[in-house]
PDB file of N, CA, C and O in Angstrom:
ATOM      1  N   MET A   1       7.021 -12.630 -25.070  1.00  0.00           N
ATOM      2  CA  MET A   1       7.193 -11.212 -24.878  1.00  0.00           C
ATOM      3  C   MET A   1       8.646 -10.863 -25.211  1.00  0.00           C
ATOM      4  O   MET A   1       9.564 -11.578 -24.810  1.00  0.00           O
ATOM      5  N   ASP A   2       8.848  -9.790 -25.928  1.00  0.00           N
ATOM      6  CA  ASP A   2      10.194  -9.355 -26.261  1.00  0.00           C
ATOM      7  C   ASP A   2      10.309  -7.856 -26.029  1.00  0.00           C
ATOM      8  O   ASP A   2       9.371  -7.228 -25.540  1.00  0.00           O
ATOM      9  N   ASP A   3      11.468  -7.276 -26.382  1.00  0.00           N
ATOM     10  CA  ASP A   3      11.663  -5.849 -26.107  1.00  0.00           C
ATOM     11  C   ASP A   3      10.911  -4.942 -27.084  1.00  0.00           C
ATOM     12  O   ASP A   3      10.948  -3.720 -26.942  1.00  0.00           O
ATOM     13  N   LYS A   4      10.232  -5.524 -28.069  1.00  0.00           N
ATOM     14  CA  LYS A   4       9.453  -4.715 -29.006  1.00  0.00           C
ATOM     15  C   LYS A   4       8.053  -4.439 -28.475  1.00  0.00           C
ATOM     16  O   LYS A   4       7.390  -3.504 -28.923  1.00  0.00           O
ATOM     17  N   GLY A   5       7.611  -5.235 -27.539  1.00  0.00           N
ATOM     18  CA  GLY A   5       6.283  -5.031 -26.976  1.00  0.00           C
ATOM     19  C   GLY A   5       5.814  -6.262 -26.248  1.00  0.00           C
ATOM     20  O   GLY A   5       6.348  -7.353 -26.450  1.00  0.00           O
ATOM     21  N   SER A   6       4.843  -6.099 -25.423  1.00  0.00           N
ATOM     22  CA  SER A   6       4.309  -7.217 -24.664  1.00  0.00           C
ATOM     23  C   SER A   6       2.894  -7.499 -25.131  1.00  0.00           C
ATOM     24  O   SER A   6       2.387  -6.860 -26.052  1.00  0.00           O
ATOM     25  N   LYS A   7       2.271  -8.461 -24.483  1.00  0.00           N
ATOM     26  CA  LYS A   7       0.892  -8.791 -24.818  1.00  0.00           C
ATOM     27  C   LYS A   7      -0.031  -7.608 -24.593  1.00  0.00           C
ATOM     28  O   LYS A   7      -1.067  -7.494 -25.248  1.00  0.00           O
ATOM     29  N   THR A   8       0.332  -6.734 -23.681  1.00  0.00           N
ATOM     30  CA  THR A   8      -0.503  -5.572 -23.384  1.00  0.00           C
ATOM     31  C   THR A   8      -0.182  -4.383 -24.285  1.00  0.00           C
ATOM     32  O   THR A   8      -0.884  -3.373 -24.242  1.00  0.00           O
ATOM     33  N   GLY A   9       0.864  -4.486 -25.096  1.00  0.00           N
ATOM     34  CA  GLY A   9       1.223  -3.407 -25.989  1.00  0.00           C
ATOM     35  C   GLY A   9       2.224  -2.423 -25.413  1.00  0.00           C
ATOM     36  O   GLY A   9       2.627  -1.484 -26.099  1.00  0.00           O
ATOM     37  N   PHE A  10       2.634  -2.619 -24.163  1.00  0.00           N
ATOM     38  CA  PHE A  10       3.625  -1.731 -23.569  1.00  0.00           C
ATOM     39  C   PHE A  10       5.013  -2.118 -24.041  1.00  0.00           C
ATOM     40  O   PHE A  10       5.329  -3.304 -24.142  1.00  0.00           O
ATOM     41  N   LYS A  11       5.830  -1.145 -24.326  1.00  0.00           N
ATOM     42  CA  LYS A  11       7.218  -1.409 -24.703  1.00  0.00           C
ATOM     43  C   LYS A  11       8.040  -1.616 -23.442  1.00  0.00           C
ATOM     44  O   LYS A  11       7.792  -0.980 -22.417  1.00  0.00           O
ATOM     45  N   LEU A  12       9.013  -2.500 -23.522  1.00  0.00           N
ATOM     46  CA  LEU A  12       9.885  -2.759 -22.388  1.00  0.00           C
ATOM     47  C   LEU A  12      11.086  -1.836 -22.443  1.00  0.00           C
ATOM     48  O   LEU A  12      11.674  -1.638 -23.507  1.00  0.00           O
ATOM     49  N   LEU A  13      11.448  -1.278 -21.322  1.00  0.00           N
ATOM     50  CA  LEU A  13      12.603  -0.402 -21.232  1.00  0.00           C
ATOM     51  C   LEU A  13      13.820  -1.239 -20.868  1.00  0.00           C
ATOM     52  O   LEU A  13      13.814  -1.937 -19.854  1.00  0.00           O
ATOM     53  N   ARG A  14      14.843  -1.175 -21.674  1.00  0.00           N
ATOM     54  CA  ARG A  14      16.054  -1.956 -21.425  1.00  0.00           C
ATOM     55  C   ARG A  14      17.250  -1.020 -21.329  1.00  0.00           C
ATOM     56  O   ARG A  14      18.084  -0.967 -22.233  1.00  0.00           O
ATOM     57  N   LYS A  15      17.327  -0.284 -20.228  1.00  0.00           N
ATOM     58  CA  LYS A  15      18.444   0.615 -19.977  1.00  0.00           C
ATOM     59  C   LYS A  15      18.852   0.473 -18.522  1.00  0.00           C
ATOM     60  O   LYS A  15      18.001   0.285 -17.652  1.00  0.00           O
ATOM     61  N   PRO A  16      20.166   0.562 -18.248  1.00  0.00           N
ATOM     62  CA  PRO A  16      20.565   0.557 -16.840  1.00  0.00           C
ATOM     63  C   PRO A  16      20.134   1.877 -16.205  1.00  0.00           C
ATOM     64  O   PRO A  16      20.543   2.952 -16.645  1.00  0.00           O
ATOM     65  N   ASN A  17      19.321   1.787 -15.188  1.00  0.00           N
ATOM     66  CA  ASN A  17      18.772   2.997 -14.602  1.00  0.00           C
ATOM     67  C   ASN A  17      18.439   2.713 -13.149  1.00  0.00           C
ATOM     68  O   ASN A  17      17.445   2.049 -12.857  1.00  0.00           O
ATOM     69  N   THR A  18      19.256   3.208 -12.242  1.00  0.00           N
ATOM     70  CA  THR A  18      19.023   2.920 -10.831  1.00  0.00           C
ATOM     71  C   THR A  18      17.764   3.596 -10.308  1.00  0.00           C
ATOM     72  O   THR A  18      17.141   3.087  -9.376  1.00  0.00           O
ATOM     73  N   THR A  19      17.374   4.728 -10.883  1.00  0.00           N
ATOM     74  CA  THR A  19      16.148   5.388 -10.458  1.00  0.00           C
ATOM     75  C   THR A  19      14.952   4.504 -10.763  1.00  0.00           C
ATOM     76  O   THR A  19      14.070   4.339  -9.921  1.00  0.00           O
ATOM     77  N   LEU A  20      14.915   3.942 -11.944  1.00  0.00           N
ATOM     78  CA  LEU A  20      13.839   3.040 -12.324  1.00  0.00           C
ATOM     79  C   LEU A  20      13.876   1.780 -11.463  1.00  0.00           C
ATOM     80  O   LEU A  20      12.835   1.323 -10.991  1.00  0.00           O
ATOM     81  N   ALA A  21      15.043   1.225 -11.257  1.00  0.00           N
ATOM     82  CA  ALA A  21      15.169   0.014 -10.442  1.00  0.00           C
ATOM     83  C   ALA A  21      14.716   0.263  -9.012  1.00  0.00           C
ATOM     84  O   ALA A  21      14.044  -0.578  -8.416  1.00  0.00           O
ATOM     85  N   ALA A  22      15.078   1.405  -8.463  1.00  0.00           N
ATOM     86  CA  ALA A  22      14.687   1.722  -7.084  1.00  0.00           C
ATOM     87  C   ALA A  22      13.171   1.830  -6.952  1.00  0.00           C
ATOM     88  O   ALA A  22      12.596   1.332  -5.985  1.00  0.00           O
ATOM     89  N   SER A  23      12.529   2.470  -7.911  1.00  0.00           N
ATOM     90  CA  SER A  23      11.069   2.594  -7.823  1.00  0.00           C
ATOM     91  C   SER A  23      10.391   1.249  -8.009  1.00  0.00           C
ATOM     92  O   SER A  23       9.373   0.975  -7.372  1.00  0.00           O
ATOM     93  N   MET A  24      10.935   0.417  -8.862  1.00  0.00           N
ATOM     94  CA  MET A  24      10.361  -0.917  -9.058  1.00  0.00           C
ATOM     95  C   MET A  24      10.540  -1.782  -7.817  1.00  0.00           C
ATOM     96  O   MET A  24       9.657  -2.573  -7.485  1.00  0.00           O
ATOM     97  N   ALA A  25      11.655  -1.646  -7.135  1.00  0.00           N
ATOM     98  CA  ALA A  25      11.911  -2.457  -5.945  1.00  0.00           C
ATOM     99  C   ALA A  25      11.143  -1.966  -4.724  1.00  0.00           C
ATOM    100  O   ALA A  25      10.764  -2.764  -3.868  1.00  0.00           O
ATOM    101  N   THR A  26      10.916  -0.677  -4.640  1.00  0.00           N
ATOM    102  CA  THR A  26      10.214  -0.152  -3.470  1.00  0.00           C
ATOM    103  C   THR A  26       8.697  -0.247  -3.594  1.00  0.00           C
ATOM    104  O   THR A  26       7.994  -0.214  -2.584  1.00  0.00           O
ATOM    105  N   SER A  27       8.192  -0.364  -4.801  1.00  0.00           N
ATOM    106  CA  SER A  27       6.743  -0.460  -4.984  1.00  0.00           C
ATOM    107  C   SER A  27       6.135  -1.668  -4.276  1.00  0.00           C
ATOM    108  O   SER A  27       5.138  -1.506  -3.572  1.00  0.00           O
ATOM    109  N   PRO A  28       6.695  -2.881  -4.430  1.00  0.00           N
ATOM    110  CA  PRO A  28       6.095  -4.001  -3.702  1.00  0.00           C
ATOM    111  C   PRO A  28       6.233  -3.858  -2.185  1.00  0.00           C
ATOM    112  O   PRO A  28       5.404  -4.378  -1.438  1.00  0.00           O
ATOM    113  N   VAL A  29       7.264  -3.165  -1.729  1.00  0.00           N
ATOM    114  CA  VAL A  29       7.407  -2.910  -0.286  1.00  0.00           C
ATOM    115  C   VAL A  29       6.248  -2.027   0.181  1.00  0.00           C
ATOM    116  O   VAL A  29       5.617  -2.313   1.198  1.00  0.00           O
ATOM    117  N   ALA A  30       5.974  -0.963  -0.557  1.00  0.00           N
ATOM    118  CA  ALA A  30       4.891  -0.054  -0.189  1.00  0.00           C
ATOM    119  C   ALA A  30       3.535  -0.761  -0.241  1.00  0.00           C
ATOM    120  O   ALA A  30       2.706  -0.585   0.651  1.00  0.00           O
ATOM    121  N   LEU A  31       3.314  -1.551  -1.276  1.00  0.00           N
ATOM    122  CA  LEU A  31       2.055  -2.289  -1.382  1.00  0.00           C
ATOM    123  C   LEU A  31       1.903  -3.278  -0.231  1.00  0.00           C
ATOM    124  O   LEU A  31       0.829  -3.402   0.358  1.00  0.00           O
ATOM    125  N   THR A  32       2.985  -3.976   0.081  1.00  0.00           N
ATOM    126  CA  THR A  32       2.964  -4.942   1.176  1.00  0.00           C
ATOM    127  C   THR A  32       2.668  -4.254   2.497  1.00  0.00           C
ATOM    128  O   THR A  32       1.832  -4.716   3.274  1.00  0.00           O
ATOM    129  N   ARG A  33       3.355  -3.148   2.750  1.00  0.00           N
ATOM    130  CA  ARG A  33       3.154  -2.426   4.005  1.00  0.00           C
ATOM    131  C   ARG A  33       1.744  -1.826   4.088  1.00  0.00           C
ATOM    132  O   ARG A  33       1.201  -1.683   5.183  1.00  0.00           O
ATOM    133  N   SER A  34       1.150  -1.475   2.947  1.00  0.00           N
ATOM    134  CA  SER A  34      -0.212  -0.938   2.985  1.00  0.00           C
ATOM    135  C   SER A  34      -1.224  -2.020   3.360  1.00  0.00           C
ATOM    136  O   SER A  34      -2.219  -1.746   4.032  1.00  0.00           O
ATOM    137  N   LEU A  35      -0.961  -3.252   2.921  1.00  0.00           N
ATOM    138  CA  LEU A  35      -1.847  -4.358   3.278  1.00  0.00           C
ATOM    139  C   LEU A  35      -1.585  -4.889   4.687  1.00  0.00           C
ATOM    140  O   LEU A  35      -2.516  -5.212   5.424  1.00  0.00           O
ATOM    141  N   ARG A  36      -0.314  -4.971   5.044  1.00  0.00           N
ATOM    142  CA  ARG A  36       0.069  -5.575   6.323  1.00  0.00           C
ATOM    143  C   ARG A  36       1.133  -4.733   7.016  1.00  0.00           C
ATOM    144  O   ARG A  36       2.305  -5.110   7.021  1.00  0.00           O
ATOM    145  N   PRO A  37       0.750  -3.598   7.602  1.00  0.00           N
ATOM    146  CA  PRO A  37       1.729  -2.755   8.292  1.00  0.00           C
ATOM    147  C   PRO A  37       2.351  -3.439   9.510  1.00  0.00           C
ATOM    148  O   PRO A  37       3.355  -2.972  10.048  1.00  0.00           O
ATOM    149  N   ASP A  38       1.747  -4.547   9.939  1.00  0.00           N
ATOM    150  CA  ASP A  38       2.253  -5.293  11.087  1.00  0.00           C
ATOM    151  C   ASP A  38       3.471  -6.148  10.757  1.00  0.00           C
ATOM    152  O   ASP A  38       4.154  -6.612  11.670  1.00  0.00           O
ATOM    153  N   LEU A  39       3.759  -6.368   9.478  1.00  0.00           N
ATOM    154  CA  LEU A  39       4.859  -7.265   9.110  1.00  0.00           C
ATOM    155  C   LEU A  39       6.223  -6.616   9.322  1.00  0.00           C
ATOM    156  O   LEU A  39       6.439  -5.450   8.991  1.00  0.00           O
ATOM    157  N   ASP A  40       7.123  -7.397   9.875  1.00  0.00           N
ATOM    158  CA  ASP A  40       8.512  -6.995  10.058  1.00  0.00           C
ATOM    159  C   ASP A  40       9.177  -6.848   8.686  1.00  0.00           C
ATOM    160  O   ASP A  40       8.821  -7.556   7.744  1.00  0.00           O
ATOM    161  N   VAL A  41      10.126  -5.942   8.577  1.00  0.00           N
ATOM    162  CA  VAL A  41      10.792  -5.693   7.289  1.00  0.00           C
ATOM    163  C   VAL A  41      11.468  -6.958   6.747  1.00  0.00           C
ATOM    164  O   VAL A  41      11.511  -7.152   5.532  1.00  0.00           O
ATOM    165  N   LYS A  42      11.988  -7.807   7.608  1.00  0.00           N
ATOM    166  CA  LYS A  42      12.622  -9.055   7.143  1.00  0.00           C
ATOM    167  C   LYS A  42      11.602  -9.963   6.460  1.00  0.00           C
ATOM    168  O   LYS A  42      11.913 -10.617   5.465  1.00  0.00           O
ATOM    169  N   ILE A  43      10.397  -9.997   6.994  1.00  0.00           N
ATOM    170  CA  ILE A  43       9.343 -10.801   6.392  1.00  0.00           C
ATOM    171  C   ILE A  43       8.912 -10.194   5.063  1.00  0.00           C
ATOM    172  O   ILE A  43       8.676 -10.924   4.100  1.00  0.00           O
ATOM    173  N   VAL A  44       8.809  -8.888   4.998  1.00  0.00           N
ATOM    174  CA  VAL A  44       8.436  -8.212   3.747  1.00  0.00           C
ATOM    175  C   VAL A  44       9.438  -8.555   2.644  1.00  0.00           C
ATOM    176  O   VAL A  44       9.045  -8.904   1.530  1.00  0.00           O
ATOM    177  N   VAL A  45      10.711  -8.455   2.951  1.00  0.00           N
ATOM    178  CA  VAL A  45      11.754  -8.775   1.969  1.00  0.00           C
ATOM    179  C   VAL A  45      11.657 -10.241   1.549  1.00  0.00           C
ATOM    180  O   VAL A  45      11.764 -10.552   0.363  1.00  0.00           O
ATOM    181  N   GLU A  46      11.456 -11.135   2.506  1.00  0.00           N
ATOM    182  CA  GLU A  46      11.348 -12.567   2.196  1.00  0.00           C
ATOM    183  C   GLU A  46      10.143 -12.854   1.301  1.00  0.00           C
ATOM    184  O   GLU A  46      10.246 -13.653   0.369  1.00  0.00           O
ATOM    185  N   LEU A  47       9.021 -12.225   1.566  1.00  0.00           N
ATOM    186  CA  LEU A  47       7.834 -12.452   0.737  1.00  0.00           C
ATOM    187  C   LEU A  47       8.030 -11.929  -0.678  1.00  0.00           C
ATOM    188  O   LEU A  47       7.546 -12.535  -1.634  1.00  0.00           O
ATOM    189  N   ILE A  48       8.729 -10.818  -0.822  1.00  0.00           N
ATOM    190  CA  ILE A  48       9.028 -10.298  -2.161  1.00  0.00           C
ATOM    191  C   ILE A  48       9.933 -11.275  -2.913  1.00  0.00           C
ATOM    192  O   ILE A  48       9.730 -11.521  -4.103  1.00  0.00           O
ATOM    193  N   LYS A  49      10.926 -11.828  -2.225  1.00  0.00           N
ATOM    194  CA  LYS A  49      11.810 -12.821  -2.855  1.00  0.00           C
ATOM    195  C   LYS A  49      11.027 -14.060  -3.260  1.00  0.00           C
ATOM    196  O   LYS A  49      11.197 -14.575  -4.366  1.00  0.00           O
ATOM    197  N   ARG A  50      10.170 -14.537  -2.364  1.00  0.00           N
ATOM    198  CA  ARG A  50       9.373 -15.741  -2.654  1.00  0.00           C
ATOM    199  C   ARG A  50       8.393 -15.507  -3.793  1.00  0.00           C
ATOM    200  O   ARG A  50       8.086 -16.432  -4.545  1.00  0.00           O
ATOM    201  N   GLY A  51       7.901 -14.286  -3.926  1.00  0.00           N
ATOM    202  CA  GLY A  51       6.942 -13.976  -4.984  1.00  0.00           C
ATOM    203  C   GLY A  51       7.567 -13.763  -6.348  1.00  0.00           C
ATOM    204  O   GLY A  51       6.864 -13.738  -7.359  1.00  0.00           O
ATOM    205  N   ALA A  52       8.884 -13.610  -6.386  1.00  0.00           N
ATOM    206  CA  ALA A  52       9.567 -13.337  -7.657  1.00  0.00           C
ATOM    207  C   ALA A  52       9.491 -14.542  -8.593  1.00  0.00           C
ATOM    208  O   ALA A  52       9.463 -15.688  -8.146  1.00  0.00           O
ATOM    209  N   ASP A  53       9.458 -14.270  -9.878  1.00  0.00           N
ATOM    210  CA  ASP A  53       9.512 -15.327 -10.895  1.00  0.00           C
ATOM    211  C   ASP A  53      10.974 -15.706 -11.094  1.00  0.00           C
ATOM    212  O   ASP A  53      11.777 -14.893 -11.552  1.00  0.00           O
ATOM    213  N   ASP A  54      11.311 -16.935 -10.749  1.00  0.00           N
ATOM    214  CA  ASP A  54      12.690 -17.397 -10.856  1.00  0.00           C
ATOM    215  C   ASP A  54      13.101 -17.452 -12.322  1.00  0.00           C
ATOM    216  O   ASP A  54      12.390 -18.021 -13.150  1.00  0.00           O
ATOM    217  N   LEU A  55      14.237 -16.866 -12.637  1.00  0.00           N
ATOM    218  CA  LEU A  55      14.775 -16.854 -13.998  1.00  0.00           C
ATOM    219  C   LEU A  55      16.154 -17.496 -13.954  1.00  0.00           C
ATOM    220  O   LEU A  55      16.816 -17.471 -12.916  1.00  0.00           O
ATOM    221  N   GLY A  56      16.586 -18.061 -15.046  1.00  0.00           N
ATOM    222  CA  GLY A  56      17.924 -18.654 -15.074  1.00  0.00           C
ATOM    223  C   GLY A  56      17.998 -19.901 -14.202  1.00  0.00           C
ATOM    224  O   GLY A  56      17.048 -20.681 -14.125  1.00  0.00           O
ATOM    225  N   ALA A  57      19.138 -20.074 -13.552  1.00  0.00           N
ATOM    226  CA  ALA A  57      19.341 -21.232 -12.679  1.00  0.00           C
ATOM    227  C   ALA A  57      18.371 -21.170 -11.505  1.00  0.00           C
ATOM    228  O   ALA A  57      18.026 -20.078 -11.052  1.00  0.00           O
ATOM    229  N   PRO A  58      17.922 -22.328 -11.002  1.00  0.00           N
ATOM    230  CA  PRO A  58      16.999 -22.320  -9.859  1.00  0.00           C
ATOM    231  C   PRO A  58      17.609 -21.620  -8.644  1.00  0.00           C
ATOM    232  O   PRO A  58      18.788 -21.802  -8.339  1.00  0.00           O
ATOM    233  N   GLY A  59      16.801 -20.823  -7.960  1.00  0.00           N
ATOM    234  CA  GLY A  59      17.285 -20.087  -6.803  1.00  0.00           C
ATOM    235  C   GLY A  59      18.027 -18.828  -7.223  1.00  0.00           C
ATOM    236  O   GLY A  59      17.982 -18.421  -8.384  1.00  0.00           O
ATOM    237  N   TRP A  60      18.713 -18.214  -6.255  1.00  0.00           N
ATOM    238  CA  TRP A  60      19.460 -16.998  -6.536  1.00  0.00           C
ATOM    239  C   TRP A  60      20.632 -17.303  -7.454  1.00  0.00           C
ATOM    240  O   TRP A  60      21.316 -18.313  -7.283  1.00  0.00           O
ATOM    241  N   ASP A  61      20.863 -16.437  -8.423  1.00  0.00           N
ATOM    242  CA  ASP A  61      22.050 -16.558  -9.270  1.00  0.00           C
ATOM    243  C   ASP A  61      22.545 -15.165  -9.620  1.00  0.00           C
ATOM    244  O   ASP A  61      21.811 -14.180  -9.532  1.00  0.00           O
ATOM    245  N   LYS A  62      23.808 -15.109 -10.019  1.00  0.00           N
ATOM    246  CA  LYS A  62      24.458 -13.819 -10.278  1.00  0.00           C
ATOM    247  C   LYS A  62      23.789 -13.038 -11.407  1.00  0.00           C
ATOM    248  O   LYS A  62      23.714 -11.811 -11.345  1.00  0.00           O
ATOM    249  N   GLY A  63      23.314 -13.714 -12.411  1.00  0.00           N
ATOM    250  CA  GLY A  63      22.743 -13.028 -13.568  1.00  0.00           C
ATOM    251  C   GLY A  63      21.369 -12.433 -13.336  1.00  0.00           C
ATOM    252  O   GLY A  63      21.072 -11.352 -13.844  1.00  0.00           O
ATOM    253  N   THR A  64      20.519 -13.125 -12.572  1.00  0.00           N
ATOM    254  CA  THR A  64      19.140 -12.661 -12.406  1.00  0.00           C
ATOM    255  C   THR A  64      18.728 -12.474 -10.947  1.00  0.00           C
ATOM    256  O   THR A  64      17.573 -12.153 -10.667  1.00  0.00           O
ATOM    257  N   GLY A  65      19.646 -12.670 -10.030  1.00  0.00           N
ATOM    258  CA  GLY A  65      19.324 -12.498  -8.608  1.00  0.00           C
ATOM    259  C   GLY A  65      18.228 -13.454  -8.181  1.00  0.00           C
ATOM    260  O   GLY A  65      18.316 -14.658  -8.423  1.00  0.00           O
ATOM    261  N   HIS A  66      17.199 -12.922  -7.550  1.00  0.00           N
ATOM    262  CA  HIS A  66      16.066 -13.742  -7.118  1.00  0.00           C
ATOM    263  C   HIS A  66      15.033 -13.870  -8.224  1.00  0.00           C
ATOM    264  O   HIS A  66      14.057 -14.606  -8.073  1.00  0.00           O
ATOM    265  N   GLY A  67      15.231 -13.168  -9.330  1.00  0.00           N
ATOM    266  CA  GLY A  67      14.310 -13.262 -10.460  1.00  0.00           C
ATOM    267  C   GLY A  67      13.596 -11.952 -10.719  1.00  0.00           C
ATOM    268  O   GLY A  67      14.011 -10.890 -10.255  1.00  0.00           O
ATOM    269  N   ARG A  68      12.512 -12.053 -11.470  1.00  0.00           N
ATOM    270  CA  ARG A  68      11.716 -10.887 -11.859  1.00  0.00           C
ATOM    271  C   ARG A  68      10.654 -10.619 -10.794  1.00  0.00           C
ATOM    272  O   ARG A  68       9.978 -11.544 -10.343  1.00  0.00           O
ATOM    273  N   LEU A  69      10.507  -9.363 -10.395  1.00  0.00           N
ATOM    274  CA  LEU A  69       9.474  -9.002  -9.434  1.00  0.00           C
ATOM    275  C   LEU A  69       8.106  -9.418  -9.962  1.00  0.00           C
ATOM    276  O   LEU A  69       7.773  -9.182 -11.124  1.00  0.00           O
ATOM    277  N   ASN A  70       7.328 -10.037  -9.095  1.00  0.00           N
ATOM    278  CA  ASN A  70       5.964 -10.403  -9.447  1.00  0.00           C
ATOM    279  C   ASN A  70       5.067  -9.840  -8.353  1.00  0.00           C
ATOM    280  O   ASN A  70       4.888 -10.454  -7.302  1.00  0.00           O
ATOM    281  N   TYR A  71       4.510  -8.672  -8.614  1.00  0.00           N
ATOM    282  CA  TYR A  71       3.709  -7.969  -7.609  1.00  0.00           C
ATOM    283  C   TYR A  71       2.512  -8.800  -7.175  1.00  0.00           C
ATOM    284  O   TYR A  71       2.230  -8.899  -5.981  1.00  0.00           O
ATOM    285  N   LEU A  72       1.803  -9.399  -8.128  1.00  0.00           N
ATOM    286  CA  LEU A  72       0.605 -10.156  -7.802  1.00  0.00           C
ATOM    287  C   LEU A  72       0.942 -11.354  -6.910  1.00  0.00           C
ATOM    288  O   LEU A  72       0.273 -11.585  -5.902  1.00  0.00           O
ATOM    289  N   ALA A  73       1.970 -12.110  -7.276  1.00  0.00           N
ATOM    290  CA  ALA A  73       2.361 -13.266  -6.453  1.00  0.00           C
ATOM    291  C   ALA A  73       2.782 -12.820  -5.061  1.00  0.00           C
ATOM    292  O   ALA A  73       2.453 -13.475  -4.072  1.00  0.00           O
ATOM    293  N   THR A  74       3.505 -11.716  -4.980  1.00  0.00           N
ATOM    294  CA  THR A  74       3.927 -11.195  -3.675  1.00  0.00           C
ATOM    295  C   THR A  74       2.722 -10.820  -2.834  1.00  0.00           C
ATOM    296  O   THR A  74       2.659 -11.170  -1.656  1.00  0.00           O
ATOM    297  N   LEU A  75       1.767 -10.118  -3.417  1.00  0.00           N
ATOM    298  CA  LEU A  75       0.590  -9.696  -2.654  1.00  0.00           C
ATOM    299  C   LEU A  75      -0.262 -10.885  -2.228  1.00  0.00           C
ATOM    300  O   LEU A  75      -0.868 -10.852  -1.157  1.00  0.00           O
ATOM    301  N   GLU A  76      -0.320 -11.921  -3.038  1.00  0.00           N
ATOM    302  CA  GLU A  76      -1.042 -13.139  -2.639  1.00  0.00           C
ATOM    303  C   GLU A  76      -0.361 -13.782  -1.432  1.00  0.00           C
ATOM    304  O   GLU A  76      -1.033 -14.242  -0.509  1.00  0.00           O
ATOM    305  N   LEU A  77       0.972 -13.815  -1.438  1.00  0.00           N
ATOM    306  CA  LEU A  77       1.706 -14.350  -0.286  1.00  0.00           C
ATOM    307  C   LEU A  77       1.481 -13.502   0.955  1.00  0.00           C
ATOM    308  O   LEU A  77       1.327 -14.032   2.056  1.00  0.00           O
ATOM    309  N   VAL A  78       1.462 -12.191   0.780  1.00  0.00           N
ATOM    310  CA  VAL A  78       1.245 -11.271   1.899  1.00  0.00           C
ATOM    311  C   VAL A  78      -0.129 -11.508   2.525  1.00  0.00           C
ATOM    312  O   VAL A  78      -0.258 -11.588   3.746  1.00  0.00           O
ATOM    313  N   LYS A  79      -1.147 -11.619   1.679  1.00  0.00           N
ATOM    314  CA  LYS A  79      -2.503 -11.826   2.190  1.00  0.00           C
ATOM    315  C   LYS A  79      -2.629 -13.149   2.929  1.00  0.00           C
ATOM    316  O   LYS A  79      -3.400 -13.261   3.882  1.00  0.00           O
ATOM    317  N   ALA A  80      -1.871 -14.155   2.489  1.00  0.00           N
ATOM    318  CA  ALA A  80      -1.953 -15.485   3.096  1.00  0.00           C
ATOM    319  C   ALA A  80      -1.044 -15.639   4.317  1.00  0.00           C
ATOM    320  O   ALA A  80      -1.172 -16.617   5.053  1.00  0.00           O
ATOM    321  N   TRP A  81      -0.136 -14.701   4.545  1.00  0.00           N
ATOM    322  CA  TRP A  81       0.834 -14.828   5.642  1.00  0.00           C
ATOM    323  C   TRP A  81       0.092 -14.791   6.980  1.00  0.00           C
ATOM    324  O   TRP A  81      -0.671 -13.860   7.238  1.00  0.00           O
ATOM    325  N   PRO A  82       0.311 -15.804   7.835  1.00  0.00           N
ATOM    326  CA  PRO A  82      -0.416 -15.870   9.105  1.00  0.00           C
ATOM    327  C   PRO A  82      -0.055 -14.733  10.069  1.00  0.00           C
ATOM    328  O   PRO A  82       1.072 -14.239  10.079  1.00  0.00           O
ATOM    329  N   GLN A  83      -1.008 -14.348  10.849  1.00  0.00           N
ATOM    330  CA  GLN A  83      -0.810 -13.284  11.839  1.00  0.00           C
ATOM    331  C   GLN A  83       0.282 -13.637  12.844  1.00  0.00           C
ATOM    332  O   GLN A  83       1.000 -12.745  13.295  1.00  0.00           O
ATOM    333  N   GLU A  84       0.428 -14.906  13.210  1.00  0.00           N
ATOM    334  CA  GLU A  84       1.417 -15.263  14.229  1.00  0.00           C
ATOM    335  C   GLU A  84       2.859 -15.191  13.735  1.00  0.00           C
ATOM    336  O   GLU A  84       3.787 -15.356  14.527  1.00  0.00           O
ATOM    337  N   HIS A  85       3.063 -14.949  12.444  1.00  0.00           N
ATOM    338  CA  HIS A  85       4.418 -14.848  11.884  1.00  0.00           C
ATOM    339  C   HIS A  85       4.783 -13.413  11.556  1.00  0.00           C
ATOM    340  O   HIS A  85       5.480 -13.178  10.569  1.00  0.00           O
ATOM    341  N   ILE A  86       4.352 -12.472  12.322  1.00  0.00           N
ATOM    342  CA  ILE A  86       4.552 -11.073  11.935  1.00  0.00           C
ATOM    343  C   ILE A  86       5.917 -10.508  12.263  1.00  0.00           C
ATOM    344  O   ILE A  86       6.308  -9.508  11.661  1.00  0.00           O
ATOM    345  N   THR A  87       6.660 -11.089  13.180  1.00  0.00           N
ATOM    346  CA  THR A  87       7.910 -10.456  13.604  1.00  0.00           C
ATOM    347  C   THR A  87       9.143 -11.032  12.944  1.00  0.00           C
ATOM    348  O   THR A  87      10.226 -10.459  13.059  1.00  0.00           O
ATOM    349  N   GLY A  88       9.004 -12.156  12.253  1.00  0.00           N
ATOM    350  CA  GLY A  88      10.170 -12.778  11.620  1.00  0.00           C
ATOM    351  C   GLY A  88      11.021 -13.542  12.611  1.00  0.00           C
ATOM    352  O   GLY A  88      12.153 -13.904  12.293  1.00  0.00           O
ATOM    353  N   GLN A  89      10.510 -13.795  13.800  1.00  0.00           N
ATOM    354  CA  GLN A  89      11.288 -14.509  14.816  1.00  0.00           C
ATOM    355  C   GLN A  89      10.962 -15.981  14.798  1.00  0.00           C
ATOM    356  O   GLN A  89      11.520 -16.746  15.584  1.00  0.00           O
TER     357      GLN A  89
END
């Protein structure tokens, strides 16, 4: 996949845009909360990080942070998260 198009035919947007970044970052939070409103915000953030596709150096790095958001992987983690771990304690 490159910036000319993806397998689905959508073009990739490559511009610094905090409005776009904010909507992309809040979408998995909203999806997670819709599936599991019982989850503590710390757990929601952790599941989003765990669901991300790691890019660059393993783990967090300055260039790519935690990686690329992966909504599907995040939602799979959310669905599998046990009920007894809801508070993040």
